[in-house]
N, C-alpha and C positions, 0 to 999 in steps of 0.2 A: 808427712807427705806435702803439708801445706808449705813448710819451710823449703822443701826441695823446689816446689813450683815457684815460689817468691824469688829464690835465688836464681833460678834460670830466667825468669823475666828480667831481672836485674842484670843479668849478663847479655841480654839482648838477644836470647835464643827464641826463635819462632816456632810455635807448636801448631801443628795441623791436626785436626781430630780426624781419625781414622773412620770411614764409612762402614757400613755393614758389608758382608761378603756380596761382591758384585761381580758382573761379567761385562764384556765389551763386544757389541755386535755392529758389523758395518751397516751404516744407515739405510743403504740401498739393497742389502741382502739379509733380510730377517729370517732368523733360524740358523745363521752361522755365527759362530763365536771364536773369539781369541782363544787359542789353546796352546799351552806350552808342553812341547814334547822334549823329554830329556835329551834325545839325540839331534833332532832337527831344530829345535828351539820353537819360535812362534810360528804357528801355523792356522789355517781356518779349518775348523771342523763343525758339523751339526751341534747345536746346543744341545747338552745333555745333562747338565746339572752336576758335571763330574768335578774332582778335585783339580784337575789340570786347566780349568776354566773359572776356578774360584779365586777371586782377587779381592784385595782390600785396597781401594783406589784413595788419593788424597782427596779431601773434602775441604773446600773453601781456599785453597791455595797450593803452592808447590809442595811435593812430598813424593814418597817412593809408591811404586805399585807393587805390593806385597803378594806373594804366593808362598802362604805358609810363614816360615821364618826368614824367607830370602826375599831378594828384590829383584826386579826384571832390569835388565840393560842390555843395549845392543852389543853384538859381538861379530865381527866378520869384516868383509870388504865392502864392495859398493852396494850390496843388498844385505846389511847386517840384520840378522834374526835377533829376537830378543831371548835371552836365557836367565833363568833364575840363578842368582850367585849371592854370596854373602854381602850383606848390606854394608855400604860404606859412607853413604850420603854424597857420593861424587855427582857432578853434574849430568852424567849420563843416566843416573838412576833416580833423578829428580824430575818428575812429571807434573804437568798442569794440564787439567781437563777442562776446557772453554766451554762456555754455553753453547757455542756452535758445533761442538762435537769434535774439536780438534784436540789431539793427545800429543803434547809436545814436551821434549825434555830440556835440560839445561844446556845441552850441546846444539840447540836448534834443529833437532831431528824430530820427525812427526812420525807417528804410527800410520802405516799404509798397508793396504792389501794389493798385492802385485796384480796389475791389471783389472782389479776390481772383478777378479774371477770368482765364480761360484763353485769351483772345483773342489772337491773335499781334499785337504791337504796342501792347498796353496799357500805359498809363502806370505806372512805378515812381517814387515820389517821397518826399520827406522829410516825414513826416506828425507830428503830435502823438504823443507816445509813449504807447501804451495796450498794456500788456503782454500783455492777454488776448485781444487780436485775431489771429486767424490770418493776416491780410493782413500782419502785421509779423513773422512767424516764417520764419527762413531755415535752409537747410542750407549748409555750407561743403563744397564738393567740389573736388577736383583737376581742373584743366582741362587738364592735359597728358596725361592718360589718363582722360578721361571715358567711361565705357563706355556709351554711348547710340547706338544705331543708328536714327535716326527715318527712317521710310518714309511714303510718301504714295501711295495709290492705291485701286484697287477691290478687293472681296473677292467672289469668284465662289462660287457655290454649286456643289459638286462634281457631284451629280446631273444639273444642267443648266447648264452654263457660260454660258449666254445670259442668265441671271438673276444679279443681284448684290444683295447687302446695300444697302438704300436706306433714307434717310429720306424718308417719303412725305408731302408737305406738306399734300395734300388728305386730311386726318385725322390728321395729326401723330403718325404711328406709324412704327415701324421694320418693314420687311418686305422683300419681294423685288420688284424690277422689272427690266425689259429693261436690260441693261448699256449705259450711255452714252445712254440715251433719256429715262427718266423718273426724277424724284426726286433727291434729292442722294446721291451715291455715293462721294465722295472722302473717306477717312477717313486720319487720320495716327496712328502709334503707334510703339512702340519694338519692332522685330522680334527684339531680342535679350534682352528681359527682360519679365515681367509688368508691366503698367502700364495707363495710361488710353488709350482709343481716342477721339480728338478728331474732332469736325467742327464748323466755325465757331468759336464761343465756348464750345462744350458738349462734354460727354463722355457716351459711351455709359454706361448704367447699367441694371441688372437689378431689376425689381420683385418684392416678395414674392409677388404674385399670378402671377408667371411671365412678364409681358410685358418688352419692352425698350424704353427711352426715350432721348431726349437731355436731359440736364440738367446741373446745376451739377457742377463737377468737385470732387473731394474724393479724400482717400486713405482708401479704404473697401473691403470685399470686393465690394460690388455695382458699383463702378466699376474694379476691377482685373480684367484680361482676360489669358488665357493663349492665345497663337496663334503657331502655326508654319506655314509653308505647307504645304498638303495635310493639315491636321489639323482637329481640333475648335476651337471658339471658345468658351472656358468662362470663367466667372467665378470669384471667390474663394470661393464657396459649398462645392464646386464644382458648378455646372450648365452644361449645353452649350446654344448656340443650335440650335434646330431650327426651320425653316419649316413652318408649318401653313396649310392652305388653309380660309379662313373667309370666307362670303359673297362668293365670286368675287375674293378677294384673298388674297395671300400675307403672313401676319403671322408675325413671329419670336416664338416662345416658348421659355422656358428649360425644359429637361426633364433628367431624369437622364441622365448621359453614358453612351453606348453605343459600339460599334464599328460602327454603321449608317452607310451612306454619307449618310443624310439630314442628318448632323450635321458633315460634312466640307466644307472650304472651301479655295479657291486664292486666292493674292494675285497681282494685276497692279499693278506700279508704274507711275505716270505721272509726267510732267515737271512741276516746280513751275510 
């Protein structure tokens, strides 16, 4: 083995030590990970420690991104997704992960999340490199111990458990509605750590004026929520969600956090 290594060095071959199993997460979308689907290629999915998110990344220099015994490379037209294919050492399969989180290959293409969308199943592709775009910034995380506990379900108001946190389509606001009957009520978030609360391709956010909305996902205090079952639901300000009765409807407002029951919520998990 030693003689083979010496011979390789003499021939001028560069060796890159592979890292442990890792995954890639958009810098501004915690909880979403690069996922390789056999038919669609590279897409964004909630992080789940699954094999489709389990990569070996180059460590300390250019090298392949491995998925099992295969290597990732872009395939397609203007928005080429990445697919796992036989390793060849081609420039398209040779990637560098910079300290700034840019993942670039030897063809000067950079890994990017289309539109920086939080939609489950959004395209991740090899784009023209533009270092200032947040859609091209990634975090490298260990996949064998990714501390993320995604949950999906309804959030009940504790003073009246028949009412749930809801996006009310008629009026486009966050309020209360009868659980399971009116409005969109299924949210997903990380039960173990503060973070984003998602619905569809959007995230809950708190406005300066005190209302709550569905909008673009980003890493910011107004889209970072702290919630544990049977407790308050607060943002990074911190302020707490509190339902208010306004014109015959329940509207969610952000108020100073108190110990009152009006600010307390319970979580009900639902099946995917």
